[in-house]
C-alpha positions as CSV (number, residue, x, y, z in Angstrom):
1,M,105.1,-212.3,38.3
2,R,103.0,-209.4,39.7
3,Q,105.7,-208.8,42.6
4,C,108.4,-208.6,40.3
5,T,106.5,-206.1,37.8
6,L,105.8,-203.8,40.9
7,C,109.2,-203.7,42.4
8,A,110.4,-203.1,38.8
9,G,107.8,-200.2,39.0
10,L,108.8,-198.9,42.3
11,L,112.8,-199.0,41.0
12,L,112.2,-197.1,38.0
13,L,110.3,-194.2,40.3
14,L,113.6,-194.3,42.7
15,V,116.3,-194.1,39.8
16,S,114.6,-191.4,37.4
17,P,114.4,-188.4,39.6
18,L,118.1,-188.9,40.3
19,S,119.1,-189.2,36.9
20,L,117.3,-186.0,36.3
21,E,119.0,-184.2,38.6
22,G,122.6,-185.3,37.6
23,A,121.8,-184.4,34.0
24,A,123.2,-181.1,32.5
25,P,120.3,-178.7,32.2
26,P,119.4,-177.4,29.0
27,V,120.3,-174.4,27.1
28,Q,118.6,-172.9,24.3
29,F,119.9,-170.1,22.3
30,E,118.6,-166.9,20.6
31,L,120.9,-164.8,18.5
32,A,120.1,-161.3,17.0
33,A,122.0,-160.5,13.8
34,A,123.1,-157.1,13.3
35,P,120.9,-155.3,10.4
36,G,122.7,-156.2,7.2
37,F,124.0,-159.4,8.3
38,P,124.0,-161.9,5.1
39,A,121.2,-164.7,5.3
40,T,124.3,-167.2,4.6
41,G,126.2,-166.1,7.2
42,Q,123.1,-166.7,9.6
43,R,123.4,-170.0,7.9
44,K,126.9,-170.7,9.1
45,W,126.4,-169.5,12.9
46,I,123.7,-172.0,12.9
47,D,125.7,-175.1,12.0
48,F,128.8,-174.0,13.9
49,M,126.4,-173.8,17.2
50,K,125.3,-177.2,16.3
51,Q,128.9,-178.2,16.2
52,C,129.4,-177.0,19.9
53,G,126.7,-179.4,20.8
54,V,123.7,-176.4,20.7
55,T,120.5,-178.5,19.7
56,S,118.1,-175.3,20.0
57,I,118.7,-172.0,18.5
58,R,117.1,-169.7,16.2
59,I,118.4,-166.5,14.7
60,R,116.6,-163.5,14.3
61,G,117.4,-159.4,13.4
62,A,118.2,-157.7,15.9
63,K,116.4,-155.0,17.9
64,A,117.7,-151.6,19.4
65,S,116.6,-153.1,22.7
66,D,118.6,-156.3,22.3
67,E,121.5,-157.1,24.6
68,P,123.4,-160.1,25.5
69,E,121.3,-161.9,28.4
70,V,121.0,-165.4,30.1
71,D,117.7,-166.4,31.8
72,N,116.5,-169.1,34.0
73,L,113.1,-170.2,32.3
74,G,113.1,-173.2,34.9
75,T,113.7,-173.5,38.5
76,A,116.9,-173.2,41.0
77,A,117.1,-176.8,41.1
78,R,116.2,-177.5,37.8
79,P,117.4,-174.6,35.7
80,V,116.6,-174.4,31.6
81,Y,118.8,-171.6,30.2
82,E,117.9,-169.2,27.6
83,V,120.5,-167.2,26.2
84,T,120.2,-164.3,24.1
85,G,123.3,-163.4,22.0
86,L,124.2,-160.7,19.4
87,I,126.1,-161.5,16.1
88,S,127.6,-158.2,14.7
89,T,128.6,-156.9,11.3
90,D,132.6,-158.4,12.2
91,N,131.1,-161.6,12.5
92,R,131.6,-162.0,16.0
93,L,128.9,-163.6,18.6
94,Y,128.6,-161.4,22.1
95,L,127.1,-163.1,25.2
96,V,127.0,-162.4,28.4
97,G,130.8,-162.7,29.8
98,G,132.3,-163.7,26.6
99,T,132.7,-162.7,22.7
100,F,133.7,-165.5,20.0
101,R,134.7,-165.4,16.5
102,H,133.1,-167.7,14.2
103,G,134.8,-171.2,14.5
104,D,135.9,-170.7,18.2
105,K,135.0,-173.7,19.4
106,T,136.8,-174.3,22.2
107,G,135.9,-171.0,23.6
108,L,132.2,-171.5,23.1
109,V,131.9,-175.0,24.2
110,A,133.8,-173.6,27.3
111,W,131.1,-170.7,28.2
112,I,128.4,-173.0,27.6
113,N,129.8,-175.9,30.0
114,K,130.7,-173.2,32.5
115,L,126.8,-172.0,32.4
116,K,125.6,-175.7,32.5
117,A,128.0,-176.3,35.7
118,D,128.0,-172.9,37.7
119,G,125.4,-171.2,36.6
120,I,124.7,-167.6,35.4
121,E,126.7,-166.0,37.8
122,A,129.7,-167.8,37.1
123,L,129.6,-166.4,33.5
124,T,130.4,-162.7,34.9
125,A,132.1,-163.4,38.4
126,R,135.2,-161.4,39.0
127,T,137.9,-164.1,39.5
128,G,141.4,-163.3,41.5
129,A,144.1,-165.6,42.8
130,F,143.7,-169.3,42.1
131,G,140.9,-168.5,39.6
132,L,138.5,-167.7,42.6
133,T,136.1,-164.7,43.4
134,D,136.5,-162.6,46.2
135,K,134.0,-164.6,47.7
136,Q,135.2,-167.8,47.3
137,L,138.9,-166.5,48.7
138,V,137.7,-165.2,51.7
139,M,135.9,-168.4,52.7
140,V,139.3,-170.6,52.1
141,H,141.3,-168.1,54.3
142,E,138.6,-168.4,57.1
143,Q,139.0,-171.7,56.7
144,L,142.8,-172.0,57.0
145,T,142.4,-169.5,59.5
146,R,141.7,-172.7,62.2
147,P,144.7,-173.2,64.7
148,V,146.4,-176.4,64.8
149,R,145.6,-177.8,68.3
150,F,148.0,-180.5,68.2
151,S,152.1,-181.2,68.2
152,T,153.8,-181.2,65.1
153,R,157.3,-181.6,65.9
154,G,158.5,-185.4,65.2
155,Q,155.4,-186.4,63.7
156,K,154.8,-187.9,60.5
157,S,154.3,-184.9,57.8
158,S,151.1,-187.1,56.2
159,E,149.7,-187.5,59.3
160,V,150.1,-184.0,60.2
161,V,148.2,-183.3,56.9
162,E,145.5,-185.9,57.7
163,R,144.5,-184.3,61.2
164,I,144.7,-180.8,59.9
165,A,142.5,-181.9,56.9
166,S,140.0,-183.5,59.6
167,Q,139.5,-180.0,61.3
168,L,138.3,-178.4,57.9
169,D,135.2,-177.8,56.2
170,L,136.8,-177.9,52.9
171,R,137.6,-181.1,50.7
172,L,141.5,-182.0,50.6
173,T,142.3,-184.0,47.7
174,L,145.7,-185.4,46.5
175,D,146.5,-185.6,42.9
176,A,148.7,-188.4,41.4
177,S,151.9,-186.3,41.5
178,A,151.3,-185.9,45.3
179,R,150.8,-189.5,46.6
180,P,154.4,-190.7,46.2
181,A,155.6,-187.9,48.7
182,M,152.7,-188.5,50.9
183,A,153.2,-191.9,51.5
184,G,156.9,-191.5,52.7
185,S,157.7,-191.6,55.9
186,E,159.4,-187.8,56.4
187,L,158.9,-186.5,59.9
188,V,158.3,-182.9,60.6
189,V,161.3,-181.0,62.1
190,E,159.5,-177.7,63.7
191,E,156.7,-177.2,66.4
192,M,153.9,-175.5,64.8
193,Q,151.2,-176.0,67.3
194,K,149.0,-173.0,67.6
195,L,150.0,-171.8,64.3
196,S,147.1,-171.6,61.9
197,S,146.1,-174.4,59.3
198,G,146.7,-172.4,55.8
199,T,150.7,-171.6,57.6
200,V,151.2,-175.2,58.8
201,L,150.2,-177.1,55.9
202,A,152.3,-174.9,53.5
203,A,155.1,-175.5,56.0
204,V,154.7,-179.1,56.1
205,L,154.1,-179.7,52.1
206,R,157.1,-177.8,51.1
207,P,159.9,-179.8,51.8
208,L,158.0,-182.9,50.1
209,G,158.0,-180.8,47.3
210,L,154.2,-180.6,47.4
211,V,152.4,-177.1,47.7
212,L,148.6,-176.6,48.5
213,V,146.3,-175.2,45.9
214,P,142.7,-174.0,46.4
215,D,140.8,-174.0,43.4
216,R,137.3,-175.3,42.1
217,P,136.8,-177.7,39.5
218,Q,133.8,-176.4,37.2
219,G,130.7,-177.7,38.4
220,Q,132.0,-178.4,41.9
221,S,132.8,-176.7,45.0
222,V,136.0,-175.4,46.5
223,R,138.5,-177.8,47.4
224,L,141.9,-177.7,48.8
225,L,144.3,-179.5,46.4
226,I,147.6,-180.7,46.9
227,T,149.8,-181.0,43.7
228,S,153.7,-181.2,43.1
229,T,155.7,-177.7,43.0
230,A,156.3,-178.4,39.2
231,S,152.6,-178.7,38.5
232,A,151.2,-176.0,40.1
233,R,151.4,-172.2,38.7
234,E,150.5,-170.4,42.2
235,S,150.8,-171.8,45.2
236,W,149.3,-170.7,48.9
237,P,152.2,-169.6,51.1
238,V,154.0,-170.2,54.1
239,G,152.8,-166.9,56.0
240,W,152.4,-163.6,54.9
241,P,154.0,-160.1,54.8
242,L,153.1,-157.7,57.5
243,K,150.9,-155.2,57.3
244,K,151.6,-153.5,60.5
245,I,155.2,-152.0,62.0
246,P,157.8,-155.0,63.1
247,G,158.2,-153.6,66.5
248,N,154.2,-153.8,66.8
249,V,153.6,-157.1,66.2
250,A,156.9,-158.7,67.5
251,P,158.3,-156.3,70.2
252,T,160.4,-158.8,71.8
253,L,162.4,-159.0,68.4
254,F,163.5,-155.6,69.1
255,K,164.7,-155.8,72.9
256,F,168.7,-154.7,73.3
257,L,170.6,-157.0,75.2
258,N,174.5,-157.5,75.4
259,V,175.7,-160.4,73.5
260,E,178.9,-162.3,72.4
261,I,178.7,-165.5,70.5
262,R,181.7,-167.1,69.4
263,N,182.2,-170.0,67.3
264,I,179.0,-171.6,68.0
265,V,177.0,-174.2,65.8
266,L,173.9,-172.4,64.3
267,Q,171.4,-174.6,65.1
268,D,172.4,-174.5,68.9
269,A,172.2,-170.5,68.6
270,L,168.8,-170.7,67.6
271,D,168.1,-173.1,69.8
272,A,169.0,-170.6,72.8
273,L,167.1,-167.8,71.1
274,K,163.7,-169.3,70.8
275,P,162.6,-169.3,74.5
276,R,163.8,-165.7,74.5
277,I,161.8,-164.4,71.4
278,E,158.8,-166.2,72.2
279,L,158.1,-166.7,68.2
280,P,157.9,-170.4,66.3
281,M,160.8,-170.5,63.8
282,L,160.1,-172.3,60.6
283,M,163.1,-173.2,58.4
284,D,163.0,-173.4,54.5
285,H,164.1,-177.0,54.3
286,N,164.4,-176.5,50.7
287,A,166.6,-173.6,50.5
288,M,169.0,-175.0,52.7
289,V,169.1,-178.4,50.6
290,R,169.4,-176.2,47.5
291,Y,172.2,-174.3,48.7
292,R,173.7,-177.0,51.0
293,I,173.3,-175.3,54.2
294,D,173.4,-177.4,57.3
295,P,172.8,-175.6,60.7
296,S,173.6,-178.2,62.6
297,T,177.3,-178.3,61.3
298,V,177.8,-174.6,60.4
299,K,179.7,-172.4,63.1
300,V,178.9,-169.0,63.8
301,T,179.8,-165.5,65.6
302,V,178.5,-162.6,66.8
303,P,181.0,-160.0,68.3
304,A,180.7,-158.6,72.1
305,G,178.3,-155.7,72.0
306,K,174.7,-154.4,73.0
307,T,172.1,-155.2,69.9
308,F,168.5,-156.4,69.9
309,Y,167.4,-159.8,69.1
310,K,166.2,-159.3,65.0
311,K,169.9,-157.7,64.8
312,I,171.7,-161.2,66.6
313,L,169.5,-163.5,64.1
314,D,170.5,-161.3,61.0
315,R,174.4,-161.4,61.7
316,L,174.1,-165.1,62.6
317,L,172.0,-166.1,59.3
318,S,173.9,-163.8,56.8
319,Q,177.3,-165.7,57.5
320,V,175.7,-169.0,56.0
321,G,173.7,-167.1,53.3
322,L,170.5,-167.3,54.9
323,T,168.0,-164.4,56.0
324,C,165.2,-164.2,58.5
325,Q,161.9,-163.0,58.0
326,L,159.2,-161.6,60.1
327,R,156.1,-163.3,59.1
328,V,152.1,-163.7,59.9
329,D,149.9,-166.8,59.7
330,E,146.3,-166.3,58.5
331,A,145.3,-165.4,61.8
332,G,148.2,-162.7,61.9
333,K,149.7,-164.7,64.6
334,P,153.8,-163.7,64.1
335,F,156.6,-166.4,63.4
336,L,159.9,-166.4,61.8
337,W,160.7,-167.7,58.3
338,I,164.4,-168.4,57.4
339,T,165.4,-168.9,54.1
340,S,168.0,-168.6,51.7
341,A,169.3,-164.4,51.6
342,K,169.8,-165.3,47.8
343,K,166.9,-164.4,45.3
344,K,165.2,-167.1,43.2
């Protein structure tokens, strides 16, 4: 019996610290009401804050030195947040990084949850694309700059995605809308070895109706989410626009030669040009399906004359409603993106 008691005590010691670490940090409020703010209004704010889940709150008269602030009275590992807020004469609550009307329960609860989950810095951090801070976006970009070191052509799309994910330090997650497509047997058509991970992931997912979205769920670290195109407001692109002169990025494209192409299948013409241009060619298969363009059947012609490779590509592709864009991957490596000439 004594042995069981000791075991139970040991189990309690092991479990309790974990439970404390997993608990949301406490948040206590001190609200400073503007001079002349009625006592009945103060009572209403106390009742409202309790409705928002606040259990520690007091209201006092405002001093000239008062301003919204948040202090951590605990430690970095176990914070205890003390929030000072100002109630104005127009019955608004001013907090660090937010202003709330009386009754805006959704907004205030979201503010409290953000503080509990992400800390004080999250309240004022400036966010940009994907709701990430500049620092977080730079980190994602650096991760996705890593080159793909294996052949992609003829490989299952899901296997290519898995292999790329294994070389990244970011967690890659599928949401429910992406799982059926990722469970299929579709193969990657293009060779994208040596291009960067972000560009390859975006290109591999696109024909599946999927996109890559960096995000940061509240209270968690940044991740890469694979979701359906319809579910995403913004997504990681297949390459990036040039910031340099095209001739400096891909000089071979602007090399002059004598050419004549007569009634040749478009795909055959592109395959013949690839080794000469020395650039990866990625096809926008979604656009080709949408506009019913099959490069393996349509024939094209370029009249005899002296021109350069980019012009040859433009003439070939324009005959079937396509266009050729020179883009760069996350590491600045150039490639050609062949897509619809129609604006979506």
